[in-house]
C-alpha positions as CSV (number, residue, x, y, z in Angstrom):
1,M,-6.0,5.7,17.4
2,H,-8.7,6.7,15.2
3,V,-7.9,6.3,11.3
4,R,-10.1,8.1,9.1
5,P,-10.1,9.9,5.4
6,V,-7.3,11.9,4.7
7,E,-5.1,13.6,1.8
8,L,-1.0,13.2,2.1
9,T,1.0,14.5,-0.1
10,Q,4.6,15.1,-1.2
11,A,6.0,15.4,-4.6
12,P,5.9,13.6,-6.3
13,V,2.6,11.8,-5.0
14,R,-0.8,12.5,-3.9
15,L,-2.5,10.1,-1.8
16,V,-6.5,10.7,-1.8
17,P,-9.2,9.0,-0.2
18,L,-10.3,6.2,-3.0
19,S,-13.5,7.0,-4.9
20,L,-15.6,5.9,-7.5
21,D,-14.4,8.9,-9.5
22,H,-11.1,7.3,-9.6
23,E,-12.4,3.8,-11.3
24,D,-11.0,5.0,-15.1
25,G,-7.6,6.0,-13.5
26,L,-7.7,3.0,-11.6
27,R,-8.4,0.7,-15.1
28,A,-5.8,2.8,-17.0
29,A,-3.1,2.4,-14.3
30,A,-3.7,-1.4,-14.2
31,A,-3.6,-1.6,-18.0
32,D,0.1,-0.2,-18.1
33,G,1.4,-3.2,-17.8
34,E,-1.5,-5.4,-17.9
35,L,-0.7,-6.1,-14.0
36,W,-3.8,-8.1,-13.3
37,N,-2.0,-10.8,-14.7
38,L,0.2,-11.1,-11.9
39,T,-1.2,-13.2,-9.9
40,F,0.1,-12.3,-6.3
41,T,-1.0,-8.9,-6.5
42,S,-4.6,-7.4,-6.0
43,V,-4.5,-5.6,-9.1
44,P,-8.3,-5.5,-10.4
45,E,-8.9,-6.9,-13.5
46,P,-10.6,-4.4,-16.1
47,D,-14.4,-5.2,-16.1
48,D,-13.6,-5.7,-12.2
49,T,-12.2,-2.0,-11.2
50,R,-15.3,-0.6,-10.3
51,G,-15.7,-3.9,-7.7
52,Y,-12.5,-3.4,-6.5
53,I,-13.4,0.4,-5.5
54,E,-16.7,-0.6,-4.0
55,R,-15.5,-3.8,-1.9
56,A,-12.3,-1.3,-0.5
57,L,-15.0,1.1,0.3
58,A,-17.3,-1.4,2.0
59,Q,-14.2,-2.5,4.3
60,Q,-13.6,1.2,4.8
61,A,-17.3,1.6,6.2
62,A,-16.4,-1.6,8.2
63,G,-13.6,0.5,9.8
64,N,-10.9,-2.1,8.6
65,R,-9.6,-0.5,5.6
66,L,-8.6,2.8,4.4
67,P,-8.3,3.1,0.5
68,F,-6.3,5.7,-1.3
69,A,-6.0,6.3,-4.8
70,V,-2.3,7.1,-5.5
71,L,-2.4,10.5,-8.5
72,D,0.8,12.1,-9.6
73,S,0.9,15.3,-7.6
74,A,1.6,17.4,-11.0
75,S,-0.3,16.2,-13.2
76,G,-3.5,14.4,-11.0
77,R,-3.0,10.9,-13.1
78,V,-3.8,8.0,-11.5
79,L,-0.6,5.8,-10.8
80,G,-2.2,3.0,-8.6
81,S,-3.6,2.5,-5.0
82,T,-2.5,1.6,-1.8
83,S,-4.4,1.5,1.8
84,Y,-4.2,1.4,5.5
85,H,-5.7,-2.1,6.2
86,D,-6.3,-4.5,9.3
87,I,-6.4,-1.4,11.7
88,V,-6.8,-2.7,15.7
89,A,-7.3,0.7,16.6
90,D,-7.2,-0.5,20.5
91,L,-3.8,-1.8,19.8
92,D,-2.7,0.9,18.0
93,R,-1.6,-0.8,15.0
94,L,-2.4,-0.9,11.5
95,E,-0.8,-2.6,7.9
96,I,-0.1,-1.0,4.9
97,G,-1.3,-3.0,1.4
98,Y,-3.2,-3.5,-1.2
99,T,-0.4,-1.9,-3.1
100,W,0.2,-1.5,-6.7
101,Y,1.2,1.0,-9.5
102,A,1.2,0.9,-13.0
103,Q,4.3,-0.6,-14.2
104,S,5.9,3.0,-15.8
105,C,6.0,4.1,-12.0
106,W,7.9,0.9,-11.2
107,R,11.7,1.9,-9.9
108,T,11.0,5.4,-9.6
109,A,10.9,7.5,-6.2
110,I,6.6,6.8,-6.5
111,N,6.8,3.9,-4.1
112,T,8.8,5.3,-1.5
113,T,7.6,8.8,-0.8
114,A,3.8,7.1,-0.6
115,K,5.3,5.0,2.2
116,L,6.9,7.6,3.7
117,L,3.8,9.8,4.0
118,L,1.6,6.8,5.0
119,M,4.5,5.7,7.6
120,Q,5.1,9.2,8.9
121,H,1.0,9.8,9.2
122,A,0.3,6.5,10.9
123,F,3.4,6.9,13.1
124,E,3.3,10.5,14.1
125,T,-0.3,11.5,13.4
126,L,-2.0,8.6,14.8
127,G,0.3,7.3,17.1
128,A,0.7,3.7,16.0
129,A,2.7,1.3,17.8
130,L,3.4,-0.7,15.0
131,V,3.0,-0.3,11.1
132,G,3.1,-4.0,9.6
133,W,2.9,-5.7,6.0
134,R,2.4,-9.0,4.3
135,T,2.7,-10.1,1.2
136,D,2.9,-13.5,-1.1
137,I,6.0,-15.3,-0.9
138,L,6.2,-15.6,-4.4
139,N,6.4,-11.7,-4.7
140,L,9.7,-11.0,-4.4
141,R,10.0,-7.1,-5.3
142,S,7.4,-6.3,-2.9
143,Q,8.9,-8.2,0.0
144,A,12.7,-6.0,-1.2
145,A,10.5,-2.9,-1.6
146,I,9.6,-3.5,2.2
147,E,13.0,-4.4,3.7
148,R,13.9,-1.1,2.1
149,L,11.6,0.9,4.0
150,G,13.7,-0.7,7.2
151,A,10.7,-3.3,8.1
152,H,11.8,-6.4,9.8
153,R,10.3,-9.6,8.4
154,E,8.3,-11.5,11.0
155,G,8.3,-15.2,9.7
156,V,6.1,-16.7,7.4
157,I,2.3,-18.0,7.1
158,R,2.0,-21.1,5.6
159,H,-1.0,-21.9,3.4
160,D,-2.4,-18.9,4.3
161,L,-4.7,-16.7,1.4
162,R,-5.8,-18.1,-2.3
163,R,-4.3,-16.9,-5.2
164,R,-6.4,-15.4,-7.9
165,D,-5.6,-18.5,-10.0
166,G,-6.9,-21.1,-7.3
167,T,-3.5,-22.0,-5.6
168,V,-2.6,-21.0,-2.1
169,R,-0.1,-18.9,-1.3
170,D,2.3,-18.9,1.7
171,T,2.3,-15.1,3.2
172,V,5.6,-13.4,4.5
173,R,5.2,-11.0,7.5
174,Y,7.2,-7.9,8.0
175,S,6.0,-4.9,11.2
176,L,8.1,-1.9,12.1
177,L,7.6,-0.4,15.9
178,A,7.4,3.1,16.3
179,S,10.6,3.0,18.3
180,E,12.2,1.9,14.8
181,W,10.8,4.3,13.2
182,P,13.2,7.6,13.5
183,A,15.9,5.5,11.9
184,A,13.6,4.5,9.4
185,K,12.3,7.6,8.5
186,A,16.3,9.0,8.3
187,R,16.6,6.4,5.9
188,L,14.2,6.7,3.6
189,L,14.5,10.7,3.3
190,V,18.2,10.1,2.5
191,R,16.7,7.3,-0.4
192,L,14.7,9.7,-1.9
193,A,17.2,12.7,-1.1
194,R,19.9,10.9,-4.0
195,A,16.9,9.8,-5.7
């Protein structure tokens, strides 16, 4: 499995490789709801937006992350960010995460469409055997969204990572196998058609 920068598009979103050119757009998206105040997300604080991008690109250079800017496919406005990460090429596995969107995008087709594009590319182009997700146990919105994708809850890793407020989170892990992808994809397409 060889993961490299790619652009993925299906209305209403376009996923493009993250770059420093997206700094102002990401700052504006994060300001829509002041999302950096949520301690269980990876949303950058306004004065750290450039650092957020630089860290993501450093992880990309190291081969373990592929970050995307999520754009509105019609207007080109930056809506948020998502990534492939924890890429283990010799096991044909990767995770999808570092995902966040402007609050005005919540409860829209944005997340479902972006995840469909990422999962489809992972399973059908890259040949992934497994796609995984992880989220803070307190992030019930994220857990519900991941479960709607058809992912299976594997369990909880207790006392796993430090949150930005200094507390330590428990992490909920999810996965989807390549053999489970066709059924999950069919359900996602039905959901998007209804939206």
